[in-house]
C-alpha positions, 0 to 999 in steps of 0.5 A: 487519527487514521484507525482503518491502517493499524500500526504492527507490533514493532515486538512481533515477528513479522513471519512464524511457522503457523504464518508461513502454513498460514500463506501456503494455505490461502495461495492454494485457496487462491490458485483454486479460485482463479482456476474456477474464475478463469474457468467461467464461474463468476461466484469464484470471484466471493473468495477472492474479494473476501481475502484481497479486498480489505488490504486493496481498500486500505491502500486506496484509502491511504492514498486518497484519504477518501471513502468513497473514491476508496472503495470505487477504486478497490470495486473497479479492480475486482470488476477487472479481475472478474471480467478479465481473470486472465489479465493477471500473470501469477508469474508477475507477482501476487494477486494482490499486488495486481489488485491494488495496482488497478486500484492506483490506476482507478484513483488516477482516474478519480483524480484527473477528473475532480482536481485537474492532476494526478497527485502521483504524478506531480513529487519528482523523485530524486534518487541521487544521493539517498540514503540507505532504507534505515538512516530515517525512522522508519513510522513505528519508531515515530510512534514509539518515541513519540508516543502520540499515534494522532501525532504520527498519522496527521504527518502522514496525511501532509506528506505528498501523495508519492512519499506517502503511498511507499511509507504504507506500502513498505512500512503499514502494509509490509509489501516487499520492496520489489511489489511495492515497486510493481503496484507503484509502478516504479524502478525498486531504486525509486520506491527504495527511495521515496521509502527513505525520504517519506520517512525523512519527512514524516520525522522532520514534520514530527520535529516540526510540531514538537512530535518525538523530543518534545 
């Protein structure tokens, strides 16, 4: 089981008024910290790290399955922000997405060095004939049906890296499709296809192993 990426409660709304107010306050604090960092205050990286690092690390860990690699990738993302804060353009998306993208590049470098190839580039995408996103069950639905969190997590870990990444970004981290596509460095339609195919493969793995319908 991978306890570092907890499932959200399907009955809980994704956003409510309190959450929206909290998000606005966090965005304001982030803008202040970024302005200070760009003005030369290196200490301003602290609150940005506290706010964004856990999510970036969980994403990197889900991809790599290696805590040391995930920690290194997360560290590299924040070092890049601290040394060159002007590299982040708020007009192109949230800071968390930019940091996750940097961490993804760092992981790709780790893979190429250790394995001689990059798993995220191994699986060719086939967009033709992709069904609607909700045609395949989400991981949450599979969890409810299987009543076995261990089986769901093990199946998720068996997915090819590109599909695992898409499912983690959209279904587990609840990122908008456009933001997930930006992190993965692919077109929106490609990301949607990866989510759909990832969900299908996840369901097939659980069915093969006696999951939801056993």
